[in-house]
N, C-alpha and C positions, 0 to 999 in steps of 0.2 A: 505212183501206186497209191500212196498215202490219201490224195485227192479223191480217188476212186474208192477207198476203202471207209466204211462206217467206222465211227469212233466205239469204243467198248467201254461200257460203264464201270463193269466189275470183271476181274481178271481170276476166274477159278484157279489157275495154276499158281498164282501169285499170294491167292486169297485176300484180295484188298481192293478198295475202289481205287479207280483211275482217275486221272486228273481229266477234266473236261476242257474245252477251247477257252482261253481265259477271256473276260471283258477286255474290250480296248476301248480306252480313251486316250485322247491327247494328254491329259494329265497323267494316267498312268503309264504310257510310253516314256514320257519325261521323266519320271520319277525312276523308272526302272523296273517297277511291279510289273509291268505286261511282258517285257522280254525276259525277266526270271521264271514266270510261269509258264511262258511259252515254250521254254526250254523244259521244264517237267513236263507239260503235256506231250511234247514230241518224243522224249523218251519212253513216256508211259503208253503212248498209241503208235509207237513205230512198227511199220508191217512185219508180219512174221517174227515178233521179237523173241519168243521161245526158240526159234531155229538159230538165230545169230547168236543169243546168248549161250545156246548149246555150241555154237562152233567156238565162241569165245573161250568156254571153259575147257575144250577138247584143245585150244591152243596153248592155253596157260598149263596143262598136265604135258603137253608136248615139249614147253621148255622147262619142264621139271619145277615148276613152282608148286610150293607147299599149300597154298590155300587161294581161295576166292571169294570175294565179298565177305571176309571176315571168318570163313567158315574152313577150317583144315581138312584135308583129305587123310584120315586117319587109316589104321591097319585094321583089316577084319571088316571094312566095308563102314566104318565108323566115319561119320562127319561130325567134327567136333568143332564148335564155336570158339572164337578168340575172347578169352574174358578180361575185360579192360579195368586196370588200376582205378578204384572209386575216387569220384571227386567229391565236391561238397554237398553234392545231392544225399550221398549215404549220410552225413551227419545230420541234414535238415530232417531226414525221413526217421533216424533214431530219435530225435527230438520230438517229433509228433507222436511217436509211440510212447514216448514217457509222459508227455502231455496227456494222452489217452488215459493211460494208467491213472495220473493224479485224478482227472475227472471222474473216474469210473472206482474210486477206491473203495476195496471189498467186493469187487467182481472178480470172478475166477478167471484170469486172462493168461493165454498161452501164445507163445511164438515160435512158429518152425520155419527156419531157412533152410531151403533146400540147395545143395551143391548140382551142379550139372553134370553130365558125363565126362567133362573136359577134367575135371577135377580127380573123377573118381578111376579114370582111366588115362592116365598121363603116359602110360607105357604105349599106348596107341597113337599118341601124337607124332609128327614126322619128327626126324632128328633135327635139333636145334630149335624146334618151335617156341616162340616167345609167347607166354601166356600169364597173367598176374595169378595169384593163390586165390582160391575162394575159401581155403580153409583157414587162412589167415583173416579173412574179412568175418567168417562165422565166429570165431574166437573173439574180435575185437567187438562185434554186435553182441555177443553173449556178456561181455564183461560191462559194456555199457549200458545194458538194460537190467543188469542184477539188480534186485530190489524193486523194479518196477512191474516186471510179468517174468512168468516161468517160461525160461526158453528150453526148448526140447531139441536136444541135439541128434539128429538123425545121421550124421556123418559117419560114424564109427559102424553103425548098423548096415549102412549102404556098401561101406568098404568090404565087410564080412561077406555080403551077399552079391559082390561083384562078378562072381563066376555065372550066376543066373542072367537072364535076358531083363536087366533092371531098367535099361534105358532103350528107347529106339535107335536105331544106327542113322536114320535120315531125318530126324526130328529132334527139337530141344527138349521134349518132354520126357518124363520116366513111362515106364510101361505098367501095366497093371500088377507086375511082379514087385518092380520097386515102389509101387504105392501100398503094397501089402506090407512091404518091410516098415515103411513110415506109418502105418495104421498099427503096428504092433507096438511102436515106440510111443503113440500118441495114446494108446489104451493103458499103456502103464504109468503115463504121465498124468492123464486127466482123470484115471480110475474107474475103469470099467473093463470086463475080462473078453478079452479078444476071441473071436472065433479061428479055430486052426484051419490049415489049409484042406484038411480032409472035409471041412464043412462046404466046402464050394467044390462046384464042379468046373473047371476050366474049359471055358471055350473059344475058339479061334473064330473070329467074326469077319476077318479080312485076310487077305495073303499080298494084297496090292496097295499098302499104303506108302505114300511119299510124301514126307513131311517137310517143315519149313527149311531145313537145312539143304533139303535136296532143291528146292526152288531156288535159293541163292547159289548154289553149286551150277546147278543144271548140268549134271554130268549124267548121260544117258547109259553109262555102263555101271551105275550103282544100282544093287539091287533092291526091291522094296522090302518094308516090314510088314511084321503080321501084327493084329491087333487081337488082343486076348481080352475076354472078360471072365471074372469070378462070379458064376452064378449061384446063390445060396441053395444049398440042399435043405434047408430049414424052413419053416413057414413065415413069411413076412411079406408084407405089400407096402406099395409106395404110391404117393400122387405128387404129381411135382406141378407147380405154376409159376409162370413168367409172364408178370404184367405187362412189361413194356412191347410184348408181341401177340399178347393175349392168348397164351399158349398154356394147354393143360394135357396132362398125361398121366397114365398110371404105369410109365416105366422109365427108370434112370437113362434110358437109350433112345436115341432118334435115328431110326435104321436108315432112313432116307439119304443121310450124309455118307451111308458106305457106298454109293453110287455117285459121289461128289469129290471134287479135289480135296476139300478140307475134311478129311475122314475123322480127325480128332473131335469135330464138332458131334460126333457120333454120341460121346459122354456127354449128357445135360443139355443137349441142342445149342452148344457153343456159349460164347461170351454174351452175357447181359447183365443190366445192373443190378437185379435183384432177383433172385430165384428162391421161392419157397417149396421145401420138401417135406411133406408128412409122411410118418411110417406107422405100420400097424402097432410099432412098439408102445407100449402103455406104461411109461414111467414118469412121464409128466416133464423129462428132461427137454430144454431147449438149447439149441448151440447157434452162436452167430460166428459164421466164416468168413473174414474178410481175406480175401486171396488175389492171387492171378490165377491163371489156367491149369497150372499144377494141381490144383485142388479138384480139378474135374474128374478125374479119374481115381482119387482117392474118396470121393464123397460116395460112392458106391458100397463102400466098406463102412464108413462112420452113419451111414443112414439106418443101420441095424442094431444103433444103440441110442438113439435120440428119437424122441416123438416128433421133434421138429427141429430142422436145420434150415437158417435163412441163410444164404449164400449172397455176399455184396462185393460188386467190384468198384471200387473207388474210381476207375477209370469213368463210369457212367453215372454211378450213384453219388449225389452232391447234396443229398439231404442232411439233417443234422443226425449223425448216427447216434449219439449219446441218448438224444430225445427216442431215437427208434428202438433203442435197448429198453428204455424204460417203458414205452407204451408195449412192448411185445413180451415183456417179463423174461427177458433171456438169463439163462443160468450160467454158460459159460461162454468165453468169447476166444475164438482160434484166430490168429493171423498167421496165414500160410503163403510164401512168396519164394521163389527162385531167385538165388542171389543176383543173376542178371537183370531180374526184374526191380528188386528192392533196392539195388545200388544205382539204379536210373529212373525209376518212376517218381514224377513229381506230383502225383495224384494222392500222396500220404497226406497232403498237407490239408484236405476234407475232414481230418479226424481233430483238427483244432476248432472247429465251428464251436 
C-alpha cells in the first residue's frame, strides 16, 4: 500500500511538514544517516497513519493508561501536557535575558512567563500523575532576573479566574478569556488603562477546534473546543504587515484558517519571523513583543493601546534585535513565553548578538 500511495508533504492533522524520502548514497548508508532518516520517513508517511494512531490511543485507554505521547487524559475533557523538570537550557535562556537587559540599559523591559493548564488545574490530572511544578520555575526565574527587567506575575490572576474557560481543553494555549486576564496584568504593570469586559462583544467563531494535544492523543471521543474573540465596541482600526509571506490585512484575524486543521492560526495568521501591527491609536507608543504563540491571542487586546506593535519570533528572526530596537525607536519591550517553551527553546541565544 505504501508503494501505491503518494507521499504527503504537509500534514493538516499534525500541523507540520512531513519527512520526504531521504537521499541515498553509499556513504550515507554506511554512516547510518540514510537508515535513520528512512525510519523517520516511514513513520511520517505511514499509510492511514491517523487511523492507526487512533487505534493505539483506544488501546492505551483500554489498558487504563493515563497518558499518550506526553499528554494526560484529564477530567472534564481536559488534555494536559506533562511538564518536564527544566535542564541546562533554562539557565542559558535566563542568561540571554540578562545579557539583553545590560545591552539595552534604560529601556522599559518586561517579562511574562505563562503557566500551562497543567499547573492551573492540577485537580484534573489523573490520580498519581507525575509532573514538575511550573510555579517553582516561575519563582526561580523571577528571582534570577530581578534587577534586570520587570517580571509580570500572572500566575495568581489565572488561579483566581480558573473557573472560567481560560485554557483550551484540546490545545496547549490559553483562550481569549485567559489572555484577557493577562492583558489586565500587563496594563497594570506597563502603565495604561485597560478596557473592561463590557467594552467588548464576545463572539464565537468556531465550535470544532481540535488543538495540538488532541493531535498527540488522537482520541476521537474527545469533544472539540470553541474559539471566542473579543470584538471592541469602541472605534479602532488595525493594519497588519507580515514580510516573510508578503501578507497585508486590515484585520487581526485570518478567517481562512477556520476551515483548516490549524484553527489557532486564525489569530494573526500563525507563526512568522516578524509581524508589524499599526493601529488607529495615536499616542506615539511602540511595543516590541518577543514571544511564542501564546502572544497571538493576546495581541488583539494590546493593539488597542499602542500605535505600533512589532512581534518577533526568535525561531525565525535572527537579525540583531538590539539594532532593530534602535532603528525602529521602540519604547517598551515585552517578552512573553509559556513555561514549556521558555524552558526548552534554544533560540533565545539570538538575543546575544
